[in-house]
C-alpha positions as a LaTeX table, in Angstrom:
\begin{tabular}{lrrr}
\hline
Residue & $x$ (\AA) & $y$ (\AA) & $z$ (\AA) \\
\hline
Unk1 & 7.70 & $-7.98$ & $-9.56$ \\
Unk2 & 4.32 & $-6.34$ & $-9.28$ \\
Unk3 & 1.90 & $-4.71$ & $-6.86$ \\
Unk4 & $-1.75$ & $-4.30$ & $-7.89$ \\
Unk5 & $-4.81$ & $-2.41$ & $-6.67$ \\
Unk6 & $-8.48$ & $-3.34$ & $-6.70$ \\
Unk7 & $-11.04$ & $-1.01$ & $-8.26$ \\
Unk8 & $-12.17$ & $-0.03$ & $-4.75$ \\
Unk9 & $-8.60$ & 0.97 & $-3.81$ \\
Unk10 & $-8.10$ & 2.93 & $-7.05$ \\
Unk11 & $-11.37$ & 4.81 & $-6.51$ \\
Unk12 & $-10.58$ & 5.62 & $-2.87$ \\
Unk13 & $-7.03$ & 6.78 & $-3.61$ \\
Unk14 & $-8.24$ & 8.94 & $-6.53$ \\
Unk15 & $-10.80$ & 10.59 & $-4.26$ \\
Unk16 & $-8.25$ & 11.21 & $-1.49$ \\
Unk17 & $-5.77$ & 12.80 & $-3.90$ \\
Unk18 & $-8.56$ & 14.98 & $-5.33$ \\
Unk19 & $-9.65$ & 16.03 & $-1.82$ \\
Unk20 & $-6.05$ & 16.85 & $-0.94$ \\
Unk21 & $-5.72$ & 19.02 & $-4.04$ \\
Unk22 & $-2.19$ & 17.93 & $-4.93$ \\
Unk23 & $-0.02$ & 14.88 & $-5.39$ \\
Unk24 & 1.03 & 12.48 & $-8.11$ \\
Unk25 & 0.08 & 9.26 & $-6.29$ \\
Unk26 & 0.79 & 7.24 & $-3.18$ \\
Unk27 & 3.80 & 5.33 & $-1.88$ \\
Unk28 & 3.47 & 1.90 & $-0.32$ \\
Unk29 & 6.29 & 0.62 & 1.82 \\
Unk30 & 7.15 & $-1.39$ & 4.90 \\
Unk31 & 8.92 & $-0.43$ & 8.09 \\
Unk32 & 10.31 & $-2.43$ & 10.98 \\
Unk33 & 7.90 & $-2.23$ & 13.89 \\
Unk34 & 5.35 & $-4.11$ & 15.95 \\
Unk35 & 5.46 & $-7.52$ & 17.54 \\
Unk36 & 5.77 & $-9.45$ & 14.24 \\
Unk37 & 8.47 & $-7.31$ & 12.66 \\
Unk38 & 7.07 & $-5.35$ & 9.69 \\
Unk39 & 4.19 & $-2.93$ & 9.12 \\
Unk40 & 2.73 & $-1.32$ & 6.01 \\
Unk41 & 3.22 & 2.38 & 5.40 \\
Unk42 & 1.15 & 4.52 & 2.99 \\
Unk43 & 1.90 & 8.15 & 2.20 \\
Unk44 & 1.03 & 10.70 & $-0.45$ \\
Unk45 & 3.66 & 11.37 & $-3.12$ \\
Unk46 & 4.10 & 14.96 & $-4.32$ \\
Unk47 & 7.37 & 14.35 & $-6.17$ \\
Unk48 & 8.39 & 10.90 & $-7.33$ \\
Unk49 & 11.94 & 9.71 & $-6.78$ \\
Unk50 & 13.83 & 7.92 & $-9.57$ \\
Unk51 & 14.62 & 4.83 & $-7.49$ \\
Unk52 & 10.95 & 4.07 & $-6.78$ \\
Unk53 & 9.22 & 1.38 & $-8.84$ \\
Unk54 & 6.02 & 2.73 & $-10.42$ \\
Unk55 & 2.83 & 0.71 & $-10.78$ \\
Unk56 & $-0.09$ & 2.49 & $-12.45$ \\
Unk57 & $-3.65$ & 1.31 & $-12.48$ \\
Unk58 & $-6.83$ & 3.18 & $-13.36$ \\
Unk59 & $-4.92$ & 6.44 & $-13.50$ \\
Unk60 & $-3.53$ & 6.03 & $-9.98$ \\
Unk61 & 0.22 & 5.93 & $-9.55$ \\
Unk62 & 1.51 & 3.61 & $-6.84$ \\
Unk63 & 5.19 & 3.95 & $-5.92$ \\
Unk64 & 7.19 & 1.31 & $-4.04$ \\
Unk65 & 10.79 & 1.76 & $-2.89$ \\
Unk66 & 13.19 & $-1.03$ & $-3.92$ \\
Unk67 & 13.83 & $-2.25$ & $-0.37$ \\
Unk68 & 10.09 & $-2.65$ & 0.33 \\
Unk69 & 9.35 & $-4.28$ & $-3.03$ \\
Unk70 & 11.07 & $-7.48$ & $-1.89$ \\
Unk71 & 8.40 & $-7.84$ & 0.84 \\
Unk72 & 5.50 & $-6.55$ & $-1.28$ \\
Unk73 & 5.91 & $-8.46$ & $-4.54$ \\
Unk74 & 2.54 & $-9.93$ & $-5.52$ \\
Unk75 & 0.58 & $-7.79$ & $-3.05$ \\
Unk76 & $-2.91$ & $-6.58$ & $-3.93$ \\
Unk77 & $-3.97$ & $-3.33$ & $-2.24$ \\
Unk78 & $-7.71$ & $-3.28$ & $-1.52$ \\
Unk79 & $-10.05$ & $-0.82$ & 0.20 \\
Unk80 & $-12.79$ & $-2.48$ & 2.21 \\
Unk81 & $-15.82$ & $-1.39$ & 4.22 \\
Unk82 & $-16.87$ & $-3.78$ & 6.96 \\
Unk83 & $-19.79$ & $-2.48$ & 9.00 \\
Unk84 & $-18.78$ & 0.87 & 10.45 \\
Unk85 & $-15.08$ & 0.29 & 9.70 \\
Unk86 & $-13.26$ & 1.00 & 6.47 \\
Unk87 & $-9.64$ & 0.91 & 5.45 \\
Unk88 & $-6.95$ & $-0.57$ & 3.30 \\
Unk89 & $-6.42$ & $-4.32$ & 3.22 \\
Unk90 & $-3.14$ & $-5.80$ & 2.05 \\
Unk91 & $-3.44$ & $-9.18$ & 0.33 \\
Unk92 & 0.22 & $-10.13$ & 0.52 \\
Unk93 & 1.14 & $-13.69$ & $-0.53$ \\
Unk94 & 4.56 & $-13.37$ & 1.17 \\
Unk95 & 3.18 & $-13.07$ & 4.71 \\
Unk96 & 4.04 & $-16.04$ & 6.91 \\
Unk97 & 2.57 & $-14.70$ & 10.16 \\
Unk98 & 0.72 & $-11.76$ & 11.69 \\
Unk99 & 0.49 & $-10.41$ & 15.19 \\
Unk100 & $-2.75$ & $-10.79$ & 17.12 \\
Unk101 & $-3.77$ & $-7.17$ & 16.65 \\
Unk102 & $-3.17$ & $-7.26$ & 12.89 \\
Unk103 & $-0.83$ & $-4.27$ & 12.87 \\
Unk104 & 2.36 & $-6.08$ & 11.85 \\
Unk105 & 3.44 & $-9.15$ & 9.92 \\
Unk106 & 6.43 & $-11.37$ & 9.24 \\
Unk107 & 7.87 & $-12.81$ & 6.04 \\
\hline
\end{tabular}
């Protein structure tokens, strides 16, 4: 099982952690919400927990809890700029459907 990050995502996360002034990485997870069932959650990690699965790329540590990893296996985390908008994009091969607004997905 693996989760990867693009160079753009690694660079953005590194900059955000540096701006914050603390933290060992970020945690990617899913939560039940929205009209399709699941939504992505990103948060800074100050102290890693032993049950989290660690993926490191370009010096950035990405933590995923075991329950979320089932839904995120094979996902590539990207950071994209499209016109005036920018944000994370989740290239998840497990997704079977998404809601119209793009905020939630189903497996």
